[in-house]
Each structure stands twice: as structure tokens, then as C-alpha cells.
mmCIF file of the N, C-alpha and C atoms, coordinates in Angstrom:
data_MODEL
# 
_entry.id   MODEL 
# 
loop_
_atom_site.group_PDB 
_atom_site.id 
_atom_site.type_symbol 
_atom_site.label_atom_id 
_atom_site.label_alt_id 
_atom_site.label_comp_id 
_atom_site.label_asym_id 
_atom_site.label_entity_id 
_atom_site.label_seq_id 
_atom_site.pdbx_PDB_ins_code 
_atom_site.Cartn_x 
_atom_site.Cartn_y 
_atom_site.Cartn_z 
_atom_site.occupancy 
_atom_site.B_iso_or_equiv 
_atom_site.pdbx_formal_charge 
_atom_site.auth_seq_id 
_atom_site.auth_comp_id 
_atom_site.auth_asym_id 
_atom_site.auth_atom_id 
_atom_site.pdbx_PDB_model_num 
ATOM 1   N N  . MET A 1 1  ? 26.375 33.800 40.454 1.00 0.00 ? 1  MET A N  1 
ATOM 2   C CA . MET A 1 1  ? 27.621 33.547 39.780 1.00 0.00 ? 1  MET A CA 1 
ATOM 3   C C  . MET A 1 1  ? 27.371 33.596 38.281 1.00 0.00 ? 1  MET A C  1 
ATOM 4   N N  . ARG A 1 2  ? 28.405 33.957 37.568 1.00 0.00 ? 2  ARG A N  1 
ATOM 5   C CA . ARG A 1 2  ? 28.326 33.947 36.107 1.00 0.00 ? 2  ARG A CA 1 
ATOM 6   C C  . ARG A 1 2  ? 29.480 33.111 35.572 1.00 0.00 ? 2  ARG A C  1 
ATOM 7   N N  . TRP A 1 3  ? 29.134 32.076 34.831 1.00 0.00 ? 3  TRP A N  1 
ATOM 8   C CA . TRP A 1 3  ? 30.119 31.210 34.177 1.00 0.00 ? 3  TRP A CA 1 
ATOM 9   C C  . TRP A 1 3  ? 30.241 31.747 32.764 1.00 0.00 ? 3  TRP A C  1 
ATOM 10  N N  . ASN A 1 4  ? 31.350 32.434 32.517 1.00 0.00 ? 4  ASN A N  1 
ATOM 11  C CA . ASN A 1 4  ? 31.422 33.269 31.342 1.00 0.00 ? 4  ASN A CA 1 
ATOM 12  C C  . ASN A 1 4  ? 32.202 32.696 30.173 1.00 0.00 ? 4  ASN A C  1 
ATOM 13  N N  . LEU A 1 5  ? 33.422 32.206 30.406 1.00 0.00 ? 5  LEU A N  1 
ATOM 14  C CA . LEU A 1 5  ? 34.307 31.880 29.306 1.00 0.00 ? 5  LEU A CA 1 
ATOM 15  C C  . LEU A 1 5  ? 35.138 30.657 29.665 1.00 0.00 ? 5  LEU A C  1 
ATOM 16  N N  . HIS A 1 6  ? 35.277 29.751 28.723 1.00 0.00 ? 6  HIS A N  1 
ATOM 17  C CA . HIS A 1 6  ? 36.081 28.550 28.939 1.00 0.00 ? 6  HIS A CA 1 
ATOM 18  C C  . HIS A 1 6  ? 37.532 28.939 29.168 1.00 0.00 ? 6  HIS A C  1 
ATOM 19  N N  . SER A 1 7  ? 38.154 28.321 30.131 1.00 0.00 ? 7  SER A N  1 
ATOM 20  C CA . SER A 1 7  ? 39.547 28.605 30.471 1.00 0.00 ? 7  SER A CA 1 
ATOM 21  C C  . SER A 1 7  ? 40.456 28.414 29.260 1.00 0.00 ? 7  SER A C  1 
ATOM 22  N N  . GLY A 1 8  ? 41.363 29.361 29.061 1.00 0.00 ? 8  GLY A N  1 
ATOM 23  C CA . GLY A 1 8  ? 42.333 29.254 27.989 1.00 0.00 ? 8  GLY A CA 1 
ATOM 24  C C  . GLY A 1 8  ? 41.878 29.821 26.659 1.00 0.00 ? 8  GLY A C  1 
ATOM 25  N N  . LEU A 1 9  ? 40.640 30.286 26.585 1.00 0.00 ? 9  LEU A N  1 
ATOM 26  C CA . LEU A 1 9  ? 40.132 30.852 25.327 1.00 0.00 ? 9  LEU A CA 1 
ATOM 27  C C  . LEU A 1 9  ? 39.867 32.340 25.485 1.00 0.00 ? 9  LEU A C  1 
ATOM 28  N N  . ARG A 1 10 ? 40.137 33.068 24.436 1.00 0.00 ? 10 ARG A N  1 
ATOM 29  C CA . ARG A 1 10 ? 39.757 34.473 24.385 1.00 0.00 ? 10 ARG A CA 1 
ATOM 30  C C  . ARG A 1 10 ? 38.329 34.544 23.860 1.00 0.00 ? 10 ARG A C  1 
ATOM 31  N N  . TYR A 1 11 ? 37.645 35.645 24.182 1.00 0.00 ? 11 TYR A N  1 
ATOM 32  C CA . TYR A 1 11 ? 36.227 35.773 23.849 1.00 0.00 ? 11 TYR A CA 1 
ATOM 33  C C  . TYR A 1 11 ? 35.959 35.535 22.361 1.00 0.00 ? 11 TYR A C  1 
ATOM 34  N N  . ASP A 1 12 ? 36.676 36.233 21.508 1.00 0.00 ? 12 ASP A N  1 
ATOM 35  C CA . ASP A 1 12 ? 36.434 36.098 20.066 1.00 0.00 ? 12 ASP A CA 1 
ATOM 36  C C  . ASP A 1 12 ? 36.765 34.700 19.552 1.00 0.00 ? 12 ASP A C  1 
ATOM 37  N N  . ASP A 1 13 ? 37.810 34.089 20.125 1.00 0.00 ? 13 ASP A N  1 
ATOM 38  C CA . ASP A 1 13 ? 38.157 32.720 19.734 1.00 0.00 ? 13 ASP A CA 1 
ATOM 39  C C  . ASP A 1 13 ? 37.060 31.747 20.140 1.00 0.00 ? 13 ASP A C  1 
ATOM 40  N N  . ALA A 1 14 ? 36.530 31.926 21.346 1.00 0.00 ? 14 ALA A N  1 
ATOM 41  C CA . ALA A 1 14 ? 35.452 31.061 21.823 1.00 0.00 ? 14 ALA A CA 1 
ATOM 42  C C  . ALA A 1 14 ? 34.198 31.248 20.969 1.00 0.00 ? 14 ALA A C  1 
ATOM 43  N N  . LYS A 1 15 ? 33.910 32.476 20.625 1.00 0.00 ? 15 LYS A N  1 
ATOM 44  C CA . LYS A 1 15 ? 32.729 32.758 19.799 1.00 0.00 ? 15 LYS A CA 1 
ATOM 45  C C  . LYS A 1 15 ? 32.828 32.028 18.462 1.00 0.00 ? 15 LYS A C  1 
ATOM 46  N N  . GLY A 1 16 ? 33.985 32.104 17.822 1.00 0.00 ? 16 GLY A N  1 
ATOM 47  C CA . GLY A 1 16 ? 34.170 31.416 16.556 1.00 0.00 ? 16 GLY A CA 1 
ATOM 48  C C  . GLY A 1 16 ? 34.161 29.908 16.685 1.00 0.00 ? 16 GLY A C  1 
ATOM 49  N N  . ARG A 1 17 ? 34.717 29.408 17.777 1.00 0.00 ? 17 ARG A N  1 
ATOM 50  C CA . ARG A 1 17 ? 34.782 27.956 17.985 1.00 0.00 ? 17 ARG A CA 1 
ATOM 51  C C  . ARG A 1 17 ? 33.408 27.360 18.261 1.00 0.00 ? 17 ARG A C  1 
ATOM 52  N N  . TYR A 1 18 ? 32.599 28.044 19.060 1.00 0.00 ? 18 TYR A N  1 
ATOM 53  C CA . TYR A 1 18 ? 31.352 27.462 19.547 1.00 0.00 ? 18 TYR A CA 1 
ATOM 54  C C  . TYR A 1 18 ? 30.119 27.761 18.698 1.00 0.00 ? 18 TYR A C  1 
ATOM 55  N N  . ALA A 1 19 ? 30.169 28.788 17.863 1.00 0.00 ? 19 ALA A N  1 
ATOM 56  C CA . ALA A 1 19 ? 28.993 29.107 17.043 1.00 0.00 ? 19 ALA A CA 1 
ATOM 57  C C  . ALA A 1 19 ? 28.620 27.886 16.212 1.00 0.00 ? 19 ALA A C  1 
ATOM 58  N N  . PRO A 1 20 ? 27.379 27.520 16.098 1.00 0.00 ? 20 PRO A N  1 
ATOM 59  C CA . PRO A 1 20 ? 26.164 28.262 16.432 1.00 0.00 ? 20 PRO A CA 1 
ATOM 60  C C  . PRO A 1 20 ? 25.621 27.984 17.839 1.00 0.00 ? 20 PRO A C  1 
ATOM 61  N N  . PHE A 1 21 ? 26.475 27.544 18.750 1.00 0.00 ? 21 PHE A N  1 
ATOM 62  C CA . PHE A 1 21 ? 26.116 27.391 20.165 1.00 0.00 ? 21 PHE A CA 1 
ATOM 63  C C  . PHE A 1 21 ? 25.018 26.366 20.409 1.00 0.00 ? 21 PHE A C  1 
ATOM 64  N N  . ASP A 1 22 ? 25.092 25.254 19.695 1.00 0.00 ? 22 ASP A N  1 
ATOM 65  C CA . ASP A 1 22 ? 24.039 24.235 19.801 1.00 0.00 ? 22 ASP A CA 1 
ATOM 66  C C  . ASP A 1 22 ? 24.525 22.907 20.380 1.00 0.00 ? 22 ASP A C  1 
ATOM 67  N N  . ARG A 1 23 ? 25.767 22.881 20.880 1.00 0.00 ? 23 ARG A N  1 
ATOM 68  C CA . ARG A 1 23 ? 26.270 21.645 21.503 1.00 0.00 ? 23 ARG A CA 1 
ATOM 69  C C  . ARG A 1 23 ? 27.416 21.980 22.442 1.00 0.00 ? 23 ARG A C  1 
ATOM 70  N N  . LEU A 1 24 ? 27.697 21.057 23.346 1.00 0.00 ? 24 LEU A N  1 
ATOM 71  C CA . LEU A 1 24 ? 28.817 21.223 24.268 1.00 0.00 ? 24 LEU A CA 1 
ATOM 72  C C  . LEU A 1 24 ? 30.075 20.697 23.587 1.00 0.00 ? 24 LEU A C  1 
ATOM 73  N N  . LEU A 1 25 ? 30.956 21.595 23.224 1.00 0.00 ? 25 LEU A N  1 
ATOM 74  C CA . LEU A 1 25 ? 32.195 21.192 22.562 1.00 0.00 ? 25 LEU A CA 1 
ATOM 75  C C  . LEU A 1 25 ? 33.324 20.955 23.554 1.00 0.00 ? 25 LEU A C  1 
ATOM 76  N N  . ASP A 1 26 ? 33.335 21.697 24.634 1.00 0.00 ? 26 ASP A N  1 
ATOM 77  C CA . ASP A 1 26 ? 34.398 21.593 25.632 1.00 0.00 ? 26 ASP A CA 1 
ATOM 78  C C  . ASP A 1 26 ? 33.802 21.469 27.029 1.00 0.00 ? 26 ASP A C  1 
ATOM 79  N N  . PRO A 1 27 ? 33.237 20.306 27.375 1.00 0.00 ? 27 PRO A N  1 
ATOM 80  C CA . PRO A 1 27 ? 32.691 20.155 28.721 1.00 0.00 ? 27 PRO A CA 1 
ATOM 81  C C  . PRO A 1 27 ? 33.771 20.434 29.767 1.00 0.00 ? 27 PRO A C  1 
ATOM 82  N N  . ASP A 1 28 ? 33.443 21.299 30.699 1.00 0.00 ? 28 ASP A N  1 
ATOM 83  C CA . ASP A 1 28 ? 34.376 21.689 31.751 1.00 0.00 ? 28 ASP A CA 1 
ATOM 84  C C  . ASP A 1 28 ? 33.898 21.082 33.070 1.00 0.00 ? 28 ASP A C  1 
ATOM 85  N N  . ILE A 1 29 ? 34.227 19.827 33.252 1.00 0.00 ? 29 ILE A N  1 
ATOM 86  C CA . ILE A 1 29 ? 33.755 19.065 34.419 1.00 0.00 ? 29 ILE A CA 1 
ATOM 87  C C  . ILE A 1 29 ? 34.263 19.673 35.726 1.00 0.00 ? 29 ILE A C  1 
ATOM 88  N N  . THR A 1 30 ? 35.478 20.202 35.712 1.00 0.00 ? 30 THR A N  1 
ATOM 89  C CA . THR A 1 30 ? 36.057 20.786 36.926 1.00 0.00 ? 30 THR A CA 1 
ATOM 90  C C  . THR A 1 30 ? 35.269 22.005 37.381 1.00 0.00 ? 30 THR A C  1 
ATOM 91  N N  . THR A 1 31 ? 35.015 22.926 36.471 1.00 0.00 ? 31 THR A N  1 
ATOM 92  C CA . THR A 1 31 ? 34.247 24.121 36.828 1.00 0.00 ? 31 THR A CA 1 
ATOM 93  C C  . THR A 1 31 ? 32.819 23.759 37.185 1.00 0.00 ? 31 THR A C  1 
ATOM 94  N N  . ARG A 1 32 ? 32.236 22.835 36.446 1.00 0.00 ? 32 ARG A N  1 
ATOM 95  C CA . ARG A 1 32 ? 30.866 22.405 36.740 1.00 0.00 ? 32 ARG A CA 1 
ATOM 96  C C  . ARG A 1 32 ? 30.773 21.833 38.155 1.00 0.00 ? 32 ARG A C  1 
ATOM 97  N N  . GLY A 1 33 ? 31.738 21.011 38.524 1.00 0.00 ? 33 GLY A N  1 
ATOM 98  C CA . GLY A 1 33 ? 31.758 20.436 39.867 1.00 0.00 ? 33 GLY A CA 1 
ATOM 99  C C  . GLY A 1 33 ? 31.942 21.493 40.948 1.00 0.00 ? 33 GLY A C  1 
ATOM 100 N N  . ALA A 1 34 ? 32.810 22.465 40.685 1.00 0.00 ? 34 ALA A N  1 
ATOM 101 C CA . ALA A 1 34 ? 33.029 23.538 41.657 1.00 0.00 ? 34 ALA A CA 1 
ATOM 102 C C  . ALA A 1 34 ? 31.767 24.372 41.842 1.00 0.00 ? 34 ALA A C  1 
ATOM 103 N N  . LEU A 1 35 ? 31.089 24.674 40.754 1.00 0.00 ? 35 LEU A N  1 
ATOM 104 C CA . LEU A 1 35 ? 29.847 25.448 40.856 1.00 0.00 ? 35 LEU A CA 1 
ATOM 105 C C  . LEU A 1 35 ? 28.752 24.656 41.563 1.00 0.00 ? 35 LEU A C  1 
ATOM 106 N N  . ALA A 1 36 ? 28.643 23.378 41.267 1.00 0.00 ? 36 ALA A N  1 
ATOM 107 C CA . ALA A 1 36 ? 27.649 22.530 41.960 1.00 0.00 ? 36 ALA A CA 1 
ATOM 108 C C  . ALA A 1 36 ? 27.938 22.514 43.453 1.00 0.00 ? 36 ALA A C  1 
ATOM 109 N N  . HIS A 1 37 ? 29.198 22.423 43.819 1.00 0.00 ? 37 HIS A N  1 
ATOM 110 C CA . HIS A 1 37 ? 29.575 22.438 45.240 1.00 0.00 ? 37 HIS A CA 1 
ATOM 111 C C  . HIS A 1 37 ? 29.172 23.763 45.891 1.00 0.00 ? 37 HIS A C  1 
ATOM 112 N N  . LEU A 1 38 ? 29.440 24.875 45.216 1.00 0.00 ? 38 LEU A N  1 
ATOM 113 C CA . LEU A 1 38 ? 29.073 26.180 45.775 1.00 0.00 ? 38 LEU A CA 1 
ATOM 114 C C  . LEU A 1 38 ? 27.568 26.321 45.940 1.00 0.00 ? 38 LEU A C  1 
ATOM 115 N N  . VAL A 1 39 ? 26.796 25.756 45.026 1.00 0.00 ? 39 VAL A N  1 
ATOM 116 C CA . VAL A 1 39 ? 25.338 25.781 45.170 1.00 0.00 ? 39 VAL A CA 1 
ATOM 117 C C  . VAL A 1 39 ? 24.931 24.988 46.406 1.00 0.00 ? 39 VAL A C  1 
ATOM 118 N N  . HIS A 1 40 ? 25.530 23.832 46.607 1.00 0.00 ? 40 HIS A N  1 
ATOM 119 C CA . HIS A 1 40 ? 25.225 23.027 47.805 1.00 0.00 ? 40 HIS A CA 1 
ATOM 120 C C  . HIS A 1 40 ? 25.557 23.799 49.080 1.00 0.00 ? 40 HIS A C  1 
ATOM 121 N N  . VAL A 1 41 ? 26.693 24.464 49.112 1.00 0.00 ? 41 VAL A N  1 
ATOM 122 C CA . VAL A 1 41 ? 27.089 25.260 50.278 1.00 0.00 ? 41 VAL A CA 1 
ATOM 123 C C  . VAL A 1 41 ? 26.083 26.374 50.522 1.00 0.00 ? 41 VAL A C  1 
ATOM 124 N N  . ALA A 1 42 ? 25.683 27.063 49.458 1.00 0.00 ? 42 ALA A N  1 
ATOM 125 C CA . ALA A 1 42 ? 24.707 28.146 49.596 1.00 0.00 ? 42 ALA A CA 1 
ATOM 126 C C  . ALA A 1 42 ? 23.383 27.621 50.129 1.00 0.00 ? 42 ALA A C  1 
ATOM 127 N N  . LEU A 1 43 ? 22.909 26.518 49.578 1.00 0.00 ? 43 LEU A N  1 
ATOM 128 C CA . LEU A 1 43 ? 21.627 25.967 50.018 1.00 0.00 ? 43 LEU A CA 1 
ATOM 129 C C  . LEU A 1 43 ? 21.675 25.500 51.461 1.00 0.00 ? 43 LEU A C  1 
ATOM 130 N N  . LYS A 1 44 ? 22.784 24.879 51.869 1.00 0.00 ? 44 LYS A N  1 
ATOM 131 C CA . LYS A 1 44 ? 22.917 24.437 53.266 1.00 0.00 ? 44 LYS A CA 1 
ATOM 132 C C  . LYS A 1 44 ? 22.914 25.614 54.228 1.00 0.00 ? 44 LYS A C  1 
ATOM 133 N N  . SER A 1 45 ? 23.380 26.765 53.787 1.00 0.00 ? 45 SER A N  1 
ATOM 134 C CA . SER A 1 45 ? 23.403 27.936 54.658 1.00 0.00 ? 45 SER A CA 1 
ATOM 135 C C  . SER A 1 45 ? 22.145 28.782 54.510 1.00 0.00 ? 45 SER A C  1 
ATOM 136 N N  . GLY A 1 46 ? 21.171 28.276 53.749 1.00 0.00 ? 46 GLY A N  1 
ATOM 137 C CA . GLY A 1 46 ? 19.902 28.969 53.600 1.00 0.00 ? 46 GLY A CA 1 
ATOM 138 C C  . GLY A 1 46 ? 19.936 30.138 52.633 1.00 0.00 ? 46 GLY A C  1 
ATOM 139 N N  . GLN A 1 47 ? 20.952 30.193 51.808 1.00 0.00 ? 47 GLN A N  1 
ATOM 140 C CA . GLN A 1 47 ? 21.086 31.285 50.846 1.00 0.00 ? 47 GLN A CA 1 
ATOM 141 C C  . GLN A 1 47 ? 20.624 30.831 49.458 1.00 0.00 ? 47 GLN A C  1 
ATOM 142 N N  . PRO A 1 48 ? 19.932 31.688 48.763 1.00 0.00 ? 48 PRO A N  1 
ATOM 143 C CA . PRO A 1 48 ? 19.585 31.350 47.382 1.00 0.00 ? 48 PRO A CA 1 
ATOM 144 C C  . PRO A 1 48 ? 20.848 31.422 46.518 1.00 0.00 ? 48 PRO A C  1 
ATOM 145 N N  . SER A 1 49 ? 20.823 30.736 45.409 1.00 0.00 ? 49 SER A N  1 
ATOM 146 C CA . SER A 1 49 ? 21.961 30.813 44.496 1.00 0.00 ? 49 SER A CA 1 
ATOM 147 C C  . SER A 1 49 ? 21.447 30.879 43.070 1.00 0.00 ? 49 SER A C  1 
ATOM 148 N N  . PHE A 1 50 ? 22.161 31.620 42.278 1.00 0.00 ? 50 PHE A N  1 
ATOM 149 C CA . PHE A 1 50 ? 21.811 31.815 40.873 1.00 0.00 ? 50 PHE A CA 1 
ATOM 150 C C  . PHE A 1 50 ? 23.078 31.681 40.045 1.00 0.00 ? 50 PHE A C  1 
ATOM 151 N N  . ILE A 1 51 ? 22.992 30.953 38.954 1.00 0.00 ? 51 ILE A N  1 
ATOM 152 C CA . ILE A 1 51 ? 24.121 30.819 38.051 1.00 0.00 ? 51 ILE A CA 1 
ATOM 153 C C  . ILE A 1 51 ? 23.647 31.168 36.648 1.00 0.00 ? 51 ILE A C  1 
ATOM 154 N N  . ILE A 1 52 ? 24.388 32.032 36.014 1.00 0.00 ? 52 ILE A N  1 
ATOM 155 C CA . ILE A 1 52 ? 24.144 32.405 34.627 1.00 0.00 ? 52 ILE A CA 1 
ATOM 156 C C  . ILE A 1 52 ? 25.314 31.856 33.835 1.00 0.00 ? 52 ILE A C  1 
ATOM 157 N N  . ALA A 1 53 ? 25.023 31.174 32.751 1.00 0.00 ? 53 ALA A N  1 
ATOM 158 C CA . ALA A 1 53 ? 26.090 30.629 31.901 1.00 0.00 ? 53 ALA A CA 1 
ATOM 159 C C  . ALA A 1 53 ? 26.079 31.331 30.548 1.00 0.00 ? 53 ALA A C  1 
ATOM 160 N N  . ASN A 1 54 ? 27.258 31.533 30.025 1.00 0.00 ? 54 ASN A N  1 
ATOM 161 C CA . ASN A 1 54 ? 27.428 32.116 28.707 1.00 0.00 ? 54 ASN A CA 1 
ATOM 162 C C  . ASN A 1 54 ? 27.671 30.978 27.714 1.00 0.00 ? 54 ASN A C  1 
ATOM 163 N N  . ASN A 1 55 ? 27.288 31.181 26.476 1.00 0.00 ? 55 ASN A N  1 
ATOM 164 C CA . ASN A 1 55 ? 27.557 30.176 25.445 1.00 0.00 ? 55 ASN A CA 1 
ATOM 165 C C  . ASN A 1 55 ? 29.040 29.845 25.329 1.00 0.00 ? 55 ASN A C  1 
ATOM 166 N N  . LYS A 1 56 ? 29.893 30.779 25.700 1.00 0.00 ? 56 LYS A N  1 
ATOM 167 C CA . LYS A 1 56 ? 31.334 30.581 25.563 1.00 0.00 ? 56 LYS A CA 1 
ATOM 168 C C  . LYS A 1 56 ? 31.950 29.804 26.723 1.00 0.00 ? 56 LYS A C  1 
ATOM 169 N N  . ALA A 1 57 ? 31.151 29.361 27.672 1.00 0.00 ? 57 ALA A N  1 
ATOM 170 C CA . ALA A 1 57 ? 31.674 28.545 28.776 1.00 0.00 ? 57 ALA A CA 1 
ATOM 171 C C  . ALA A 1 57 ? 32.004 27.128 28.306 1.00 0.00 ? 57 ALA A C  1 
ATOM 172 N N  . GLU A 1 58 ? 31.074 26.511 27.571 1.00 0.00 ? 58 GLU A N  1 
ATOM 173 C CA . GLU A 1 58 ? 31.285 25.138 27.083 1.00 0.00 ? 58 GLU A CA 1 
ATOM 174 C C  . GLU A 1 58 ? 30.817 24.959 25.645 1.00 0.00 ? 58 GLU A C  1 
ATOM 175 N N  . GLY A 1 59 ? 30.069 25.928 25.134 1.00 0.00 ? 59 GLY A N  1 
ATOM 176 C CA . GLY A 1 59 ? 29.592 25.828 23.769 1.00 0.00 ? 59 GLY A CA 1 
ATOM 177 C C  . GLY A 1 59 ? 28.107 26.089 23.603 1.00 0.00 ? 59 GLY A C  1 
ATOM 178 N N  . SER A 1 60 ? 27.321 25.886 24.655 1.00 0.00 ? 60 SER A N  1 
ATOM 179 C CA . SER A 1 60 ? 25.878 26.106 24.590 1.00 0.00 ? 60 SER A CA 1 
ATOM 180 C C  . SER A 1 60 ? 25.351 26.361 26.004 1.00 0.00 ? 60 SER A C  1 
ATOM 181 N N  . ALA A 1 61 ? 24.982 27.599 26.277 1.00 0.00 ? 61 ALA A N  1 
ATOM 182 C CA . ALA A 1 61 ? 24.534 27.944 27.626 1.00 0.00 ? 61 ALA A CA 1 
ATOM 183 C C  . ALA A 1 61 ? 23.364 27.074 28.111 1.00 0.00 ? 61 ALA A C  1 
ATOM 184 N N  . PRO A 1 62 ? 22.317 26.841 27.307 1.00 0.00 ? 62 PRO A N  1 
ATOM 185 C CA . PRO A 1 62 ? 21.234 25.990 27.807 1.00 0.00 ? 62 PRO A CA 1 
ATOM 186 C C  . PRO A 1 62 ? 21.709 24.581 28.164 1.00 0.00 ? 62 PRO A C  1 
ATOM 187 N N  . LEU A 1 63 ? 22.556 24.001 27.322 1.00 0.00 ? 63 LEU A N  1 
ATOM 188 C CA . LEU A 1 63 ? 23.046 22.650 27.611 1.00 0.00 ? 63 LEU A CA 1 
ATOM 189 C C  . LEU A 1 63 ? 24.006 22.648 28.799 1.00 0.00 ? 63 LEU A C  1 
ATOM 190 N N  . THR A 1 64 ? 24.785 23.704 28.939 1.00 0.00 ? 64 THR A N  1 
ATOM 191 C CA . THR A 1 64 ? 25.651 23.836 30.110 1.00 0.00 ? 64 THR A CA 1 
ATOM 192 C C  . THR A 1 64 ? 24.824 23.827 31.382 1.00 0.00 ? 64 THR A C  1 
ATOM 193 N N  . LEU A 1 65 ? 23.728 24.574 31.393 1.00 0.00 ? 65 LEU A N  1 
ATOM 194 C CA . LEU A 1 65 ? 22.897 24.659 32.592 1.00 0.00 ? 65 LEU A CA 1 
ATOM 195 C C  . LEU A 1 65 ? 22.154 23.358 32.874 1.00 0.00 ? 65 LEU A C  1 
ATOM 196 N N  . VAL A 1 66 ? 21.775 22.631 31.835 1.00 0.00 ? 66 VAL A N  1 
ATOM 197 C CA . VAL A 1 66 ? 21.160 21.312 32.042 1.00 0.00 ? 66 VAL A CA 1 
ATOM 198 C C  . VAL A 1 66 ? 22.155 20.386 32.739 1.00 0.00 ? 66 VAL A C  1 
ATOM 199 N N  . GLU A 1 67 ? 23.383 20.367 32.249 1.00 0.00 ? 67 GLU A N  1 
ATOM 200 C CA . GLU A 1 67 ? 24.402 19.496 32.855 1.00 0.00 ? 67 GLU A CA 1 
ATOM 201 C C  . GLU A 1 67 ? 24.764 19.955 34.261 1.00 0.00 ? 67 GLU A C  1 
ATOM 202 N N  . LEU A 1 68 ? 24.774 21.256 34.488 1.00 0.00 ? 68 LEU A N  1 
ATOM 203 C CA . LEU A 1 68 ? 25.026 21.767 35.840 1.00 0.00 ? 68 LEU A CA 1 
ATOM 204 C C  . LEU A 1 68 ? 23.908 21.345 36.785 1.00 0.00 ? 68 LEU A C  1 
ATOM 205 N N  . ALA A 1 69 ? 22.665 21.445 36.339 1.00 0.00 ? 69 ALA A N  1 
ATOM 206 C CA . ALA A 1 69 ? 21.532 21.018 37.176 1.00 0.00 ? 69 ALA A CA 1 
ATOM 207 C C  . ALA A 1 69 ? 21.652 19.529 37.526 1.00 0.00 ? 69 ALA A C  1 
ATOM 208 N N  . LYS A 1 70 ? 22.056 18.708 36.576 1.00 0.00 ? 70 LYS A N  1 
ATOM 209 C CA . LYS A 1 70 ? 22.260 17.285 36.852 1.00 0.00 ? 70 LYS A CA 1 
ATOM 210 C C  . LYS A 1 70 ? 23.342 17.089 37.898 1.00 0.00 ? 70 LYS A C  1 
ATOM 211 N N  . ALA A 1 71 ? 24.402 17.870 37.815 1.00 0.00 ? 71 ALA A N  1 
ATOM 212 C CA . ALA A 1 71 ? 25.496 17.746 38.787 1.00 0.00 ? 71 ALA A CA 1 
ATOM 213 C C  . ALA A 1 71 ? 25.040 18.178 40.174 1.00 0.00 ? 71 ALA A C  1 
ATOM 214 N N  . ILE A 1 72 ? 24.182 19.174 40.236 1.00 0.00 ? 72 ILE A N  1 
ATOM 215 C CA . ILE A 1 72 ? 23.693 19.651 41.522 1.00 0.00 ? 72 ILE A CA 1 
ATOM 216 C C  . ILE A 1 72 ? 22.826 18.611 42.214 1.00 0.00 ? 72 ILE A C  1 
ATOM 217 N N  . VAL A 1 73 ? 21.965 17.942 41.476 1.00 0.00 ? 73 VAL A N  1 
ATOM 218 C CA . VAL A 1 73 ? 21.071 16.969 42.104 1.00 0.00 ? 73 VAL A CA 1 
ATOM 219 C C  . VAL A 1 73 ? 21.720 15.596 42.298 1.00 0.00 ? 73 VAL A C  1 
ATOM 220 N N  . ALA A 1 74 ? 22.856 15.377 41.666 1.00 0.00 ? 74 ALA A N  1 
ATOM 221 C CA . ALA A 1 74 ? 23.532 14.071 41.788 1.00 0.00 ? 74 ALA A CA 1 
ATOM 222 C C  . ALA A 1 74 ? 24.117 13.863 43.163 1.00 0.00 ? 74 ALA A C  1 
# 
């Protein structure tokens, strides 16, 4: 899966809002929860899962993935 862009934002608007991409400005708890659920479903069915996050999803792709990992193990 690829988590690409925060809902309601256009690409260029998100780029300007989130630069320099060093913090989570718009945590998207709903999408994070949905993705964590899909990972659980994949793992229960024996399927590998991969998620790629873009900086424009919440403001910082590395921090987005850290928070997603926490949601998955919670």
C-alpha cells in the first residue's frame, strides 16, 4: 500500500504546508487505524504487507511510519 496524500489537500498545497517534512502537522488517525487493521488482516492470512508513506500524508514520512508501526503493535 502507498499512503500518499492527506485527504483534502492537493499535492502542491501539501508540499508547501509540510516542508521541510520534519514533523507531523496533520496526524491522520483514521487512515493510520485503517492501514494498521489491513496489516493485521494480511498477517493473519499469512500474507506479507508493505506500506510506503509519502511526506504529504501527515507531514513527515519517517514519523508517519513510526506512528503506524506503533499502531500495528498496539
